[in-house]
PDB file of N, CA, C and O in Angstrom:
ATOM      1  N   MET A   1       0.704  -1.163   0.013  1.00  0.00           N
ATOM      2  CA  MET A   1      -0.001   0.078  -0.028  1.00  0.00           C
ATOM      3  C   MET A   1       0.867   1.286  -0.046  1.00  0.00           C
ATOM      4  O   MET A   1       1.836   1.343   0.712  1.00  0.00           O
ATOM      5  N   GLN A   2       0.562   2.318  -0.918  1.00  0.00           N
ATOM      6  CA  GLN A   2       1.097   3.477  -0.806  1.00  0.00           C
ATOM      7  C   GLN A   2       0.128   4.531  -0.730  1.00  0.00           C
ATOM      8  O   GLN A   2      -1.051   4.408  -1.061  1.00  0.00           O
ATOM      9  N   GLY A   3       0.707   5.651  -0.249  1.00  0.00           N
ATOM     10  CA  GLY A   3      -0.445   6.839  -0.109  1.00  0.00           C
ATOM     11  C   GLY A   3       0.278   7.974  -0.104  1.00  0.00           C
ATOM     12  O   GLY A   3       1.507   8.053  -0.075  1.00  0.00           O
ATOM     13  N   GLY A   4      -0.689   9.061  -0.142  1.00  0.00           N
ATOM     14  CA  GLY A   4       0.177  10.512  -0.060  1.00  0.00           C
ATOM     15  C   GLY A   4      -0.898  11.384   0.059  1.00  0.00           C
ATOM     16  O   GLY A   4      -2.061  10.983   0.032  1.00  0.00           O
ATOM     17  N   ARG A   5      -0.548  12.690   0.204  1.00  0.00           N
ATOM     18  CA  ARG A   5      -1.680  13.735   0.014  1.00  0.00           C
ATOM     19  C   ARG A   5      -1.114  14.789  -0.885  1.00  0.00           C
ATOM     20  O   ARG A   5       0.069  15.129  -0.903  1.00  0.00           O
ATOM     21  N   SER A   6      -2.038  15.253  -1.598  1.00  0.00           N
ATOM     22  CA  SER A   6      -1.896  16.294  -2.752  1.00  0.00           C
ATOM     23  C   SER A   6      -0.955  15.586  -3.591  1.00  0.00           C
ATOM     24  O   SER A   6      -1.195  14.454  -4.011  1.00  0.00           O
ATOM     25  N   ASN A   7       0.467  16.431  -3.936  1.00  0.00           N
ATOM     26  CA  ASN A   7       1.154  15.880  -4.831  1.00  0.00           C
ATOM     27  C   ASN A   7       1.880  14.575  -4.486  1.00  0.00           C
ATOM     28  O   ASN A   7       2.301  13.786  -5.331  1.00  0.00           O
ATOM     29  N   GLY A   8       1.974  14.443  -3.299  1.00  0.00           N
ATOM     30  CA  GLY A   8       2.259  13.007  -2.692  1.00  0.00           C
ATOM     31  C   GLY A   8       1.600  11.708  -3.332  1.00  0.00           C
ATOM     32  O   GLY A   8       2.092  10.622  -3.638  1.00  0.00           O
ATOM     33  N   ALA A   9       0.346  12.199  -3.420  1.00  0.00           N
ATOM     34  CA  ALA A   9      -0.733  11.049  -3.816  1.00  0.00           C
ATOM     35  C   ALA A   9      -0.413  11.011  -5.255  1.00  0.00           C
ATOM     36  O   ALA A   9      -0.314   9.883  -5.738  1.00  0.00           O
ATOM     37  N   ARG A  10      -0.227  12.056  -6.063  1.00  0.00           N
ATOM     38  CA  ARG A  10       0.205  11.667  -7.584  1.00  0.00           C
ATOM     39  C   ARG A  10       1.525  10.892  -7.555  1.00  0.00           C
ATOM     40  O   ARG A  10       1.673   9.919  -8.294  1.00  0.00           O
ATOM     41  N   VAL A  11       2.267  11.205  -6.909  1.00  0.00           N
ATOM     42  CA  VAL A  11       3.610  10.418  -6.781  1.00  0.00           C
ATOM     43  C   VAL A  11       3.414   8.913  -6.619  1.00  0.00           C
ATOM     44  O   VAL A  11       3.809   8.030  -7.381  1.00  0.00           O
ATOM     45  N   ALA A  12       2.602   8.766  -5.271  1.00  0.00           N
ATOM     46  CA  ALA A  12       2.317   7.394  -5.263  1.00  0.00           C
ATOM     47  C   ALA A  12       1.626   6.628  -6.441  1.00  0.00           C
ATOM     48  O   ALA A  12       1.868   5.454  -6.722  1.00  0.00           O
ATOM     49  N   CYS A  13       0.712   7.458  -7.112  1.00  0.00           N
ATOM     50  CA  CYS A  13       0.052   6.702  -8.195  1.00  0.00           C
ATOM     51  C   CYS A  13       0.951   6.341  -9.333  1.00  0.00           C
ATOM     52  O   CYS A  13       0.850   5.290  -9.966  1.00  0.00           O
ATOM     53  N   ARG A  14       1.832   7.273  -9.554  1.00  0.00           N
ATOM     54  CA  ARG A  14       2.890   6.971 -10.480  1.00  0.00           C
ATOM     55  C   ARG A  14       3.836   6.022 -10.435  1.00  0.00           C
ATOM     56  O   ARG A  14       4.327   5.526 -11.449  1.00  0.00           O
ATOM     57  N   THR A  15       4.183   5.678  -9.138  1.00  0.00           N
ATOM     58  CA  THR A  15       5.294   4.718  -8.653  1.00  0.00           C
ATOM     59  C   THR A  15       4.468   3.274  -8.130  1.00  0.00           C
ATOM     60  O   THR A  15       5.141   2.308  -7.769  1.00  0.00           O
ATOM     61  N   ALA A  16       3.167   3.228  -8.125  1.00  0.00           N
ATOM     62  CA  ALA A  16       2.696   2.240  -7.391  1.00  0.00           C
ATOM     63  C   ALA A  16       2.852   0.968  -8.103  1.00  0.00           C
ATOM     64  O   ALA A  16       2.901  -0.054  -7.418  1.00  0.00           O
ATOM     65  N   ARG A  17       2.940   0.882  -9.400  1.00  0.00           N
ATOM     66  CA  ARG A  17       3.121  -0.482 -10.057  1.00  0.00           C
ATOM     67  C   ARG A  17       4.665  -0.919  -9.954  1.00  0.00           C
ATOM     68  O   ARG A  17       4.938  -2.100  -9.737  1.00  0.00           O
ATOM     69  N   ALA A  18       5.654   0.033 -10.109  1.00  0.00           N
ATOM     70  CA  ALA A  18       7.014  -0.370  -9.846  1.00  0.00           C
ATOM     71  C   ALA A  18       7.375  -0.905  -8.565  1.00  0.00           C
ATOM     72  O   ALA A  18       8.156  -1.843  -8.402  1.00  0.00           O
ATOM     73  N   ALA A  19       6.611  -0.096  -7.412  1.00  0.00           N
ATOM     74  CA  ALA A  19       6.840  -0.381  -6.247  1.00  0.00           C
ATOM     75  C   ALA A  19       6.073  -1.738  -5.614  1.00  0.00           C
ATOM     76  O   ALA A  19       6.255  -2.152  -4.469  1.00  0.00           O
ATOM     77  N   GLY A  20       5.247  -2.292  -6.533  1.00  0.00           N
ATOM     78  CA  GLY A  20       4.554  -3.588  -6.010  1.00  0.00           C
ATOM     79  C   GLY A  20       3.284  -3.240  -5.185  1.00  0.00           C
ATOM     80  O   GLY A  20       2.730  -4.153  -4.573  1.00  0.00           O
ATOM     81  N   ALA A  21       2.858  -2.153  -5.137  1.00  0.00           N
ATOM     82  CA  ALA A  21       1.943  -1.562  -3.935  1.00  0.00           C
ATOM     83  C   ALA A  21       0.473  -2.539  -4.511  1.00  0.00           C
ATOM     84  O   ALA A  21       0.222  -2.874  -5.669  1.00  0.00           O
ATOM     85  N   ALA A  22      -0.287  -2.808  -3.312  1.00  0.00           N
ATOM     86  CA  ALA A  22      -1.405  -3.496  -3.882  1.00  0.00           C
ATOM     87  C   ALA A  22      -2.495  -2.474  -4.022  1.00  0.00           C
ATOM     88  O   ALA A  22      -3.492  -2.743  -4.690  1.00  0.00           O
ATOM     89  N   GLY A  23      -2.343  -1.222  -3.376  1.00  0.00           N
ATOM     90  CA  GLY A  23      -3.363  -0.245  -3.468  1.00  0.00           C
ATOM     91  C   GLY A  23      -2.592   1.171  -3.342  1.00  0.00           C
ATOM     92  O   GLY A  23      -1.377   1.296  -3.187  1.00  0.00           O
ATOM     93  N   VAL A  24      -3.363   2.017  -3.420  1.00  0.00           N
ATOM     94  CA  VAL A  24      -3.027   3.562  -3.494  1.00  0.00           C
ATOM     95  C   VAL A  24      -4.131   4.274  -2.497  1.00  0.00           C
ATOM     96  O   VAL A  24      -5.312   4.035  -2.749  1.00  0.00           O
ATOM     97  N   LEU A  25      -3.864   5.023  -1.524  1.00  0.00           N
ATOM     98  CA  LEU A  25      -4.664   5.693  -1.011  1.00  0.00           C
ATOM     99  C   LEU A  25      -4.283   7.407  -1.331  1.00  0.00           C
ATOM    100  O   LEU A  25      -3.263   8.001  -0.981  1.00  0.00           O
ATOM    101  N   ALA A  26      -5.313   7.887  -2.011  1.00  0.00           N
ATOM    102  CA  ALA A  26      -4.990   9.350  -2.452  1.00  0.00           C
ATOM    103  C   ALA A  26      -5.833  10.381  -1.536  1.00  0.00           C
ATOM    104  O   ALA A  26      -7.054  10.509  -1.449  1.00  0.00           O
ATOM    105  N   LEU A  27      -4.851  11.038  -0.918  1.00  0.00           N
ATOM    106  CA  LEU A  27      -5.726  12.256   0.040  1.00  0.00           C
ATOM    107  C   LEU A  27      -5.257  13.406  -0.634  1.00  0.00           C
ATOM    108  O   LEU A  27      -4.107  13.695  -0.967  1.00  0.00           O
ATOM    109  N   ALA A  28      -6.626  14.196  -0.832  1.00  0.00           N
ATOM    110  CA  ALA A  28      -6.424  15.597  -1.219  1.00  0.00           C
ATOM    111  C   ALA A  28      -6.087  15.739  -2.676  1.00  0.00           C
ATOM    112  O   ALA A  28      -5.687  16.824  -3.097  1.00  0.00           O
ATOM    113  N   PHE A  29      -6.226  14.707  -3.464  1.00  0.00           N
ATOM    114  CA  PHE A  29      -5.441  14.407  -4.769  1.00  0.00           C
ATOM    115  C   PHE A  29      -6.061  15.529  -5.702  1.00  0.00           C
ATOM    116  O   PHE A  29      -7.269  15.748  -5.800  1.00  0.00           O
ATOM    117  N   PRO A  30      -5.043  16.214  -6.380  1.00  0.00           N
ATOM    118  CA  PRO A  30      -5.781  17.403  -6.939  1.00  0.00           C
ATOM    119  C   PRO A  30      -6.233  16.957  -8.452  1.00  0.00           C
ATOM    120  O   PRO A  30      -5.394  16.774  -9.333  1.00  0.00           O
ATOM    121  N   LEU A  31      -7.693  16.794  -8.673  1.00  0.00           N
ATOM    122  CA  LEU A  31      -8.113  16.285  -9.722  1.00  0.00           C
ATOM    123  C   LEU A  31      -8.006  17.174 -11.133  1.00  0.00           C
ATOM    124  O   LEU A  31      -8.064  16.665 -12.252  1.00  0.00           O
ATOM    125  N   HIS A  32      -7.851  18.495 -10.885  1.00  0.00           N
ATOM    126  CA  HIS A  32      -7.599  19.356 -11.891  1.00  0.00           C
ATOM    127  C   HIS A  32      -6.379  20.264 -11.411  1.00  0.00           C
ATOM    128  O   HIS A  32      -6.084  20.521 -10.244  1.00  0.00           O
ATOM    129  N   PRO A  33      -5.676  20.734 -12.684  1.00  0.00           N
ATOM    130  CA  PRO A  33      -4.461  21.466 -12.220  1.00  0.00           C
ATOM    131  C   PRO A  33      -4.803  22.710 -12.073  1.00  0.00           C
ATOM    132  O   PRO A  33      -5.769  22.996 -12.781  1.00  0.00           O
ATOM    133  N   PRO A  34      -4.349  23.687 -11.354  1.00  0.00           N
ATOM    134  CA  PRO A  34      -4.487  24.915 -10.625  1.00  0.00           C
ATOM    135  C   PRO A  34      -5.019  25.731 -12.072  1.00  0.00           C
ATOM    136  O   PRO A  34      -4.373  25.781 -13.119  1.00  0.00           O
ATOM    137  N   GLY A  35      -6.208  26.274 -11.855  1.00  0.00           N
ATOM    138  CA  GLY A  35      -6.958  27.169 -12.947  1.00  0.00           C
ATOM    139  C   GLY A  35      -7.258  26.616 -14.164  1.00  0.00           C
ATOM    140  O   GLY A  35      -7.548  27.305 -15.142  1.00  0.00           O
ATOM    141  N   LYS A  36      -7.196  25.103 -14.175  1.00  0.00           N
ATOM    142  CA  LYS A  36      -7.563  24.377 -15.518  1.00  0.00           C
ATOM    143  C   LYS A  36      -8.715  23.559 -15.208  1.00  0.00           C
ATOM    144  O   LYS A  36      -8.542  22.364 -15.451  1.00  0.00           O
ATOM    145  N   PRO A  37      -9.907  23.898 -14.710  1.00  0.00           N
ATOM    146  CA  PRO A  37     -10.884  22.888 -14.497  1.00  0.00           C
ATOM    147  C   PRO A  37     -11.442  22.044 -15.642  1.00  0.00           C
ATOM    148  O   PRO A  37     -12.145  21.047 -15.478  1.00  0.00           O
ATOM    149  N   GLU A  38     -11.092  22.501 -16.713  1.00  0.00           N
ATOM    150  CA  GLU A  38     -11.355  21.710 -17.981  1.00  0.00           C
ATOM    151  C   GLU A  38     -10.468  20.230 -18.197  1.00  0.00           C
ATOM    152  O   GLU A  38     -10.873  19.198 -18.731  1.00  0.00           O
ATOM    153  N   ARG A  39      -9.265  20.479 -17.654  1.00  0.00           N
ATOM    154  CA  ARG A  39      -8.564  19.243 -17.472  1.00  0.00           C
ATOM    155  C   ARG A  39      -8.737  18.416 -16.363  1.00  0.00           C
ATOM    156  O   ARG A  39      -8.860  18.903 -15.239  1.00  0.00           O
ATOM    157  N   SER A  40      -8.763  17.010 -16.600  1.00  0.00           N
ATOM    158  CA  SER A  40      -8.749  16.123 -15.443  1.00  0.00           C
ATOM    159  C   SER A  40      -7.768  15.178 -15.382  1.00  0.00           C
ATOM    160  O   SER A  40      -7.348  14.625 -16.398  1.00  0.00           O
ATOM    161  N   ARG A  41      -7.313  14.913 -14.155  1.00  0.00           N
ATOM    162  CA  ARG A  41      -6.228  13.892 -13.797  1.00  0.00           C
ATOM    163  C   ARG A  41      -6.528  12.669 -13.371  1.00  0.00           C
ATOM    164  O   ARG A  41      -5.687  11.830 -13.048  1.00  0.00           O
ATOM    165  N   ALA A  42      -8.176  12.456 -13.342  1.00  0.00           N
ATOM    166  CA  ALA A  42      -8.598  11.132 -12.851  1.00  0.00           C
ATOM    167  C   ALA A  42      -8.162   9.921 -13.711  1.00  0.00           C
ATOM    168  O   ALA A  42      -8.391   8.796 -13.268  1.00  0.00           O
ATOM    169  N   ASP A  43      -7.541  10.072 -14.927  1.00  0.00           N
ATOM    170  CA  ASP A  43      -7.022   8.916 -15.601  1.00  0.00           C
ATOM    171  C   ASP A  43      -5.692   8.600 -14.911  1.00  0.00           C
ATOM    172  O   ASP A  43      -5.339   7.422 -14.959  1.00  0.00           O
ATOM    173  N   GLU A  44      -4.971   9.398 -14.332  1.00  0.00           N
ATOM    174  CA  GLU A  44      -3.904   9.170 -13.567  1.00  0.00           C
ATOM    175  C   GLU A  44      -3.843   8.289 -12.642  1.00  0.00           C
ATOM    176  O   GLU A  44      -2.926   7.483 -12.485  1.00  0.00           O
ATOM    177  N   LEU A  45      -5.240   8.449 -11.702  1.00  0.00           N
ATOM    178  CA  LEU A  45      -5.511   7.416 -10.783  1.00  0.00           C
ATOM    179  C   LEU A  45      -5.709   6.254 -11.190  1.00  0.00           C
ATOM    180  O   LEU A  45      -5.028   5.356 -10.694  1.00  0.00           O
ATOM    181  N   ARG A  46      -6.751   5.925 -12.264  1.00  0.00           N
ATOM    182  CA  ARG A  46      -6.821   4.897 -12.927  1.00  0.00           C
ATOM    183  C   ARG A  46      -5.861   4.114 -13.414  1.00  0.00           C
ATOM    184  O   ARG A  46      -6.068   2.901 -13.405  1.00  0.00           O
ATOM    185  N   SER A  47      -4.688   4.597 -13.909  1.00  0.00           N
ATOM    186  CA  SER A  47      -3.677   4.223 -14.472  1.00  0.00           C
ATOM    187  C   SER A  47      -2.485   3.610 -13.653  1.00  0.00           C
ATOM    188  O   SER A  47      -1.426   3.151 -14.080  1.00  0.00           O
ATOM    189  N   ALA A  48      -2.996   3.739 -12.199  1.00  0.00           N
ATOM    190  CA  ALA A  48      -1.875   3.433 -11.099  1.00  0.00           C
ATOM    191  C   ALA A  48      -1.261   2.158 -11.208  1.00  0.00           C
ATOM    192  O   ALA A  48      -0.062   1.948 -11.021  1.00  0.00           O
ATOM    193  N   GLY A  49      -2.263   1.166 -11.569  1.00  0.00           N
ATOM    194  CA  GLY A  49      -1.696  -0.223 -11.762  1.00  0.00           C
ATOM    195  C   GLY A  49      -1.910  -0.922 -10.476  1.00  0.00           C
ATOM    196  O   GLY A  49      -1.444  -2.050 -10.314  1.00  0.00           O
ATOM    197  N   ALA A  50      -2.599  -0.310  -9.536  1.00  0.00           N
ATOM    198  CA  ALA A  50      -3.222  -0.818  -8.290  1.00  0.00           C
ATOM    199  C   ALA A  50      -4.529  -0.159  -7.954  1.00  0.00           C
ATOM    200  O   ALA A  50      -4.988   0.737  -8.663  1.00  0.00           O
ATOM    201  N   ARG A  51      -5.160  -0.623  -6.817  1.00  0.00           N
ATOM    202  CA  ARG A  51      -6.449  -0.318  -6.375  1.00  0.00           C
ATOM    203  C   ARG A  51      -6.165   0.825  -5.881  1.00  0.00           C
ATOM    204  O   ARG A  51      -5.217   0.886  -5.098  1.00  0.00           O
ATOM    205  N   CYS A  52      -6.944   2.073  -6.225  1.00  0.00           N
ATOM    206  CA  CYS A  52      -7.028   3.401  -5.920  1.00  0.00           C
ATOM    207  C   CYS A  52      -8.292   3.701  -5.082  1.00  0.00           C
ATOM    208  O   CYS A  52      -9.388   3.272  -5.443  1.00  0.00           O
ATOM    209  N   SER A  53      -8.128   4.474  -3.908  1.00  0.00           N
ATOM    210  CA  SER A  53      -9.289   5.022  -3.213  1.00  0.00           C
ATOM    211  C   SER A  53      -8.960   6.623  -3.134  1.00  0.00           C
ATOM    212  O   SER A  53      -7.828   7.055  -2.919  1.00  0.00           O
ATOM    213  N   TRP A  54      -9.945   7.320  -3.310  1.00  0.00           N
ATOM    214  CA  TRP A  54     -10.044   8.495  -3.284  1.00  0.00           C
ATOM    215  C   TRP A  54     -11.230   9.381  -2.646  1.00  0.00           C
ATOM    216  O   TRP A  54     -11.181  10.610  -2.704  1.00  0.00           O
TER     217      TRP A  54
END
């Protein structure tokens, strides 16, 4: 299991597969870049290669 808050959650998602994590706990994951609500980072969560909760 890996986890993190905000940018740490993004790093946990990006490294979950390589670390062999069974899951990722993303706290305060920024779903949209600052000032760009039309862009979504949800696919980043889905592509972690581990079960994600947010």
